[in-house]
N, C-alpha and C positions, 0 to 999 in steps of 0.2 A: 154771689154764686161762686162755687169752687170750680175753676177751670180744670179740665182733665185732658190728657194728651192722647186719649184713645176712647173708643166707644165702649170698651169693656174694662172697667176699673173696679178695684176693691179698695175701700177706704179703711184706714187703720186709725182708730182713735187712740192717740198716744197719751197714756197716763203716766209717762215718765220712766218707763222701763229702760234700762241700759241696753237691752236687746231688741228694742222696738224696730230699729233699723234692719235687724236681721229678719224680722217678719216680712218686711217689704222685699228684702233681697230674695228670700225663699220663694215668694210669690212670683217675682219676676223671672226667677230661674225656671219656673213652671210655665212661663209665657203669659202671665196675668199681671197687668200693670197695677201695682199697689202704691197708694200714696197716703202719707200720714196727715191727719187733721187734728185740730185742737179739741180737747174735751168740752170746750166752751161753745163749739159749733152746735147750733140747734138742729133738731130733726128736719126741719124745713130746709135749712141750708144744706144739709147732707143730701137730701132728696134731690136737690137741683143738679147734683153731679151725676144723677141716674146710676148709682153704683149697683153692681151685681150682688154685693154682699158687704158686710161690715165686720171687721175684726177689732176686738177690744184688747189692747195690750196689757201687759203686767205693769207694775209700778211699785215704788217703795213704800207707799202709804198703807195704813189700815183704814178700812171704811169708817171706823169710829173716830179717826183722828180729826182734830179741828183743822178745817181747811182742806181736807182730803178731796180730790177731784170727784165730781159727781157725774152720773150718767144722764145724758140729755133726756128730758121728758119726751116720751113718745118714740124714742129710738127703737125700742123693742116691738112697737106696734106698727112699724113701717111695712111689715109683710116681707121683709128681707131676711135671708139667713144671717145670723149673727154668731160669731165664734168668740167666746171670752177666754182669755189666757191669764191664769193666776189672778191678779187683782181684777182684771176684766171679768173673769168668771164670778168672783166673789160679789162685785158690785151689781152685776146683772141678776145673779141669784137672789141677792138681797132685795132688789127691786121687784122680783117676782114672788116675794114672800118668804123665802128661806132665811135661816138664821146663820149669821157669820159670827164665829167666836174664836177666842184664842185656842190654838191646838194644844192638846196634852203633850204631843211630841212634835216639835218643829222638824221640818224636813229641809235640809240644805245639801244638795249634791245628788248623787245617783240613788234611785229608788227602784224597787222591783214592782212592776205593774202587772196586775191580774186583769185581763180583759174579760168582761162579763157579757158583752154584746158586740160581736165583731161583724156588725152590719153598719151601713151608713158611714158615720164619722170614723169608726174604727174598723171598717171593712178591710179584710185581708191582713190585719195586724195580728201577729202571733199572740196566742192566749197568755203567754208570759213573756214580758220584754222589760227593757230598762228605760227609764225616763229620768229627766233632770228636774229636780224640785228646788224651789227656793221660796219658802213661805213659812209664816208663823201663825197665820189664821187658817181656818178651814170651815166648811159649810156643814150644817146639820139641819134636821127637820125638813127633809126634802120631799119625801114621798107624799106627805099630806098636801103639798102644793103643786102636784102634777109633774114632778120631776121623775126621770128614769135614770138610774145609776148605770153607767156604761163600763166603768173600770174602778179599781181600788188598789191601794197599796197597804202594806201591813199596818201603817199608822194613819192612813187617810182613807176613810171608807167611801168618799165620793171624789175620786181623783179625776173622773170624767162623767159628765151628766148631759142629759138632753131634756128640753122642755118644748114640745111641739104640740101646741093646742091653742085654740081661740085666736088664730092668726099670728101667734108668736112662733118663731122658728129659731130657737136658741140652743146652742151647744156650748159646753164649757169644759176646759181642761185645767186642772190645778197645776200641771207641770208645763214645761216650756218646749213645745215641739220645734221651735225655730232654731235651737242650738244643736250643734253636732253631737253633744253628749246624749241626746235622745235619738237613738239610731233610726227609729221609724218615724221620726218627727216629720220629715218631708212627705212621707206617705200619708200621714194624718192630714197635713195641709192640702195635699193633692185630693184626698177624699172630700174635704170640705169645699174646695174650689170647684171641682168638676162634678162630683156625685151629688153634693148637697146644693151648691149655688148654681150649677149648670154653666160654668164658664167653659169657653172653648179653647183657651190658651193660645190665642192668635196674636198676642202682643209681640211685635218685632221692632228692632231698632230703626229699620227703614221707615216703618209707619210713624214712629215717634218723630223722626227727622222731618217727614213731610208735614205732619200736623203742626209741629213747632215752627216750621218756616211760615206757615200760613198765619199762625198766631202772632209771630214777630212782625210780619208785614202789616197786619191789621193794627197792632198796638203802636208801632212806630209811625205809621202814616208817611208823611213827606218829610219828617225830621231827619237830621243828619246824626249819625251815631259814631262815637269814638270808642275804639277798643284798644286797650293797652296790651300789647304782646310782651310776654316774658321769655318766650322760648320753651316754656313748659307745655304739657299736653292740654291742660284745662283751657288756657287762654287761646291756644291754637285751634282747638275744636270749637270754642265759642266763636272765634273770628270766622272760621270756615262756614259754620252754620248761618251766621249773620250774612255773610257774603252771598250764600245761596238764596237767602230770603230777600235782601234789599239791595244787592248789587253795589252800584257806585254811590249809594248813600252812606256807605261805610268807609271810615278812615281808620287805619290801624297805626298805632304809635309804638315804636320800639326804641327804648332808651338804652344806648350802649354806655354802660356805667364804667367800662374798663375792668369789670369784675366778672366777666363772662367766661364760660368754658371755651376751649379751643374751637374755632370755626363756628361758634354759635350764631354770631351775627350773619355770617354767610348762609347758614342753613335757613334762618328765618327769611332773609331777603329772597333767596331762591324759591322757597316754598310759596310765599305770599305775593311777591311782586311778579315773579315769572310764571309760576304754575297757576295761581288763582287770579292773577291780574288785579290785585287789590291795591287801592291807594294807600301805600305804606310810607310813613314818615319815619326815617331813622335819624335819631338825634344822638350825635356824638358828644357825650358829656363826660368822658373819661377824666379829663383834666380837672373838672370841678369836683367829681367824686373823690379822686385820689388826693386832691388838695385838701379836702375836708378831713381825710383820714390820716394825713401826715402826723406822725408822732403819737397817734392814738393806739392804745393797747387793750383797753377795756372792751369786752365783747358787747355789752349793752350800749356803750357809747358809740361803737361802730354802727350798730343797728339804728340807733337814733339819728345819727348824722346821715346815714344812707337814706333812711325814710324821709327825712326833712328835705334833702336835696332832690329826691325823686319828685316830691310834691311841687317844688319850685320849678323843676324842668317841665313837668306835666302841665302846670298852669301856664307857663310861657308858650308852650306848644299849642295848647287849646285855643289861645287867643288868635292864632293864625289860621284856624280852621273855621270858615264862615258857616253860620247857622247851625253849629254843633250844639245840640241841646240834650242829647241822651248819651249816657256812659254805659258801655257794656262790660260785664265782669263775668269771669268763669267760675262763679260760686257753685259748689256741688252740694248735694243733699247732706252729707256729713257736716259740711261747713255751716249749713243752716241750723241743723240740730245742735251742734256743739256751741254755736254762738248764742243759744237760748232763744232763737226765733222760731223753733220748730212748732210751737204750739199756736202760732199765729195764723195757721192756714197753709194752703199749699199753692205754690207756683203762681203767685201774682206776677204776670209777665213784666209789668213796669210798676215801680213804686217810686215815691219821692226819695231823692238821694239825701242821706244823712251823713253816714260815715262809712265809706267803702274803701277797704284796703289802705286806710290811713289818709285817704284824700279828704280834705276839709269840706265842710258843708257849704261854705261860701262859694264853691265852684258852681253851685246852682243847677247841677245836672239831674234829670230824671235817670232812673237806673233800669237796665234790662239785664236779666240773669236767665238766659235760656237753658242753662244746664242744672238749675237748682233742684230738679226732680230726679237727678241721676247720681248713681254711685260711680266711683273711680273706674271700675272695670267696664261699666256701661258707657262711660265717656270714651274709653279707648275703642270700644265697639263702634260707637257713633263716629269717631274719627276715621275708622276704616270705611264705614258707609259713605262718608263725605269725600273720600279719596285722598286723605292726608297720607304722606309717605310713612312707612312703618317705623323708620328711625325717629320720627317725631311722635307718632302715636304711642310708641312703647318706651319712650324716654323715662329714665328714673327721675324721681323728684329732685329738685334743685332749690336750695334755700333762697329766699327773697334777697338777702344781702349778698348773694353770690359767693365768689371765692374769698371775700373778705373775712368770712367766718371759718374758712379752711386754711387761711394763713394765720397761724396763731401768733399773737403779738402784733407789732406794727406792720401795716400793709404797704409794700412798695412795688413799683413796676418790676423790679428785678425778681423779687420773691414770687410775684404772680406768674412771671414767665417760667420760672422753675416749676411751679406747681402745675401749670397747664400741661407741660410736657409729661410730668409724672402721671397726671390724671388721664391723659390720653393713652399712655401705655397701659395703665390699669384697665381701662375700658376695652382697648383693643384685645388684650389677652382674655378678658372675661367673655367677650363676644366670640372670639376665635374658639374658645372652649365650649361654646354653646351654653353658657351659664347665665346670660344676661336676663332672660325671662324667668329663670329659676331663683334669681336674687331680686330683692326689692330696692336696694340702693347700694351702690358701690362707688367709692371715690378715694382720692388721696388727700392727705392732710400734711401740710408743711409745718413741722414742729419747731418751736423756738429754742432748739438745743443743737449743739454740734458735738461730734464725737470723733475720736481718733480712728483712722483707718490706714490701710496699706494699699497703695496702688503703684505698680511698676517699681517695686523695691523702695518706694519712697513713702514717707509719712504724710497722711492727709488729716486735716481737721475740718470736717465739712458737715453739711446739714443731714438731719435724719427726717425720713418721711414715713408716715403711718398709712397703712392701707386699711380701709374700713369697708366691710361687706356685711349686710344684714338681710334677714328674712323677716317679713312682717305681713300681716293681713290688713291692719288698720293704722299702723305707725304709732299707735298709742303704746304698744309694747313691741319689742323686737328681740330677736336672738341673732347672735353672730353666725354668719354662714360658714359651714364646714367646707371651705374650698379645698380642692385636691392639692396635695403638697407640690406636685409638679407644676400646677398653675401658679401657685405662690412663688415657686422657684424661678419661673420664667419672668414673672413680674419684677421680682427683686433684681435678677440679673440684668434685665433690660434697663431698669431705672438707673442702677449704679453705673452701667456701661455707657448709656446714651445721654444721661442728663448731667451736665457739668454742675458741680456744687453739691452733689448728694453722694454719700458713701455708706449709708445705712438705711435699711428698710425694715420696719416692724409691722406686725399684724395685730390689729385690735380685736381681742376676743371678749369684749364686754357686752353684756346684754342690756336692754332697756326695760325696766329699771334694773340696776341703780344708775347706770350711765345713760346719757342721751345718745341719739344716733349721730348728730353733729357734735363736734368737739367744742364749739362755742355757740 
């Protein structure tokens, strides 16, 4: 059975589209909980989730390709409204008797859409609009099989179709309504969800929190759960949700690696030990981590050593927590999809532990991932619902190896101290200028170079610091943030005047790609 977090859910059969996650996001923006499922799921398995509707995503395959994903037998006969997008439209139309063939003119990018029937799926959509196409195949021989053509483009005579007869309620669009390049795409999805499928749009994060708390309590039973806190929003929200659900059955472990941001340990301790009254174990392992890193300059070797040491520290700590059999992790929806697990089904509350965050299988824990149905912005909303402080909920991402990959070259206590002060100044000025939520990630990098400067009529030869600020929706790509010159000026002046050992500040204006967000 596919567990669902709400009574009103739409299932998305993911055929491998790069924008499948966007379909779910758009539905949730409209107040309908959408969850992706494997194309291998049978119609009977899908029915057990009692969905209001099913959406078939696009995908990179052609239906004639060997090994192309198939449509589950009986899916179109379930009596549910079904919306097919791109490949999803093609495979469903093929199942209903239409012919799919290579198009004379492939369509990639924007296309002019002529709406022929603006009722139902295309209700209130302008008769002429723009859509985003990405296909090499298209459908022919429709009318003889009971289809109605709803829209066309100059090179695609069946850009939107309907087949509503004999218990089948199928609608298909050759274009992608989920992307922002289709201006009225959200309106088309709204029409499908509310006008066709009869959804009410009542999904709210508070409802999700309550449902998930009940599911966690049922799945965990009387077992003890360990949650590793990193200081980031994902693990913090995961821990808060678990605490609401199972109370003192939860033990949180926070490892002070010596590579943290300024006051990070204090923030975690105050939030979880004082505010939530959680059993929090803080492990001071800075000497071990810094000892491992002594003399090491290669970025990948830094990461390897830090990961290995973390495993050792975690294993030693777990031995001292009686009856701990479950490990909690703040895995998010994009993590699941990007790791290749997205086609395995949705939201198994507990699964056997194999390899989580680099922790070895021999630890023998079962795994609970209460956030695996959510996107990053939804996790932040959940954090607010659970009462986490805003400075934790809205924190920018922080790399797992911590400041070790922001101190270029060898990592020492002295360099870390300099970088912490610089980073704190950067964040203070960004927050003061009310730019923190307008940027996706902002930080300082201590460069392995020194340069000549002049201070108080004297020559200096000191460190250079780079400031990095980016804007990104998914962190797969990013652009450098156009920070105001006066903000950059204040950052530079404060760092040079207040942090001993720095006489030069530079601003990184590289995008990703070709650069990465982090420097190492």
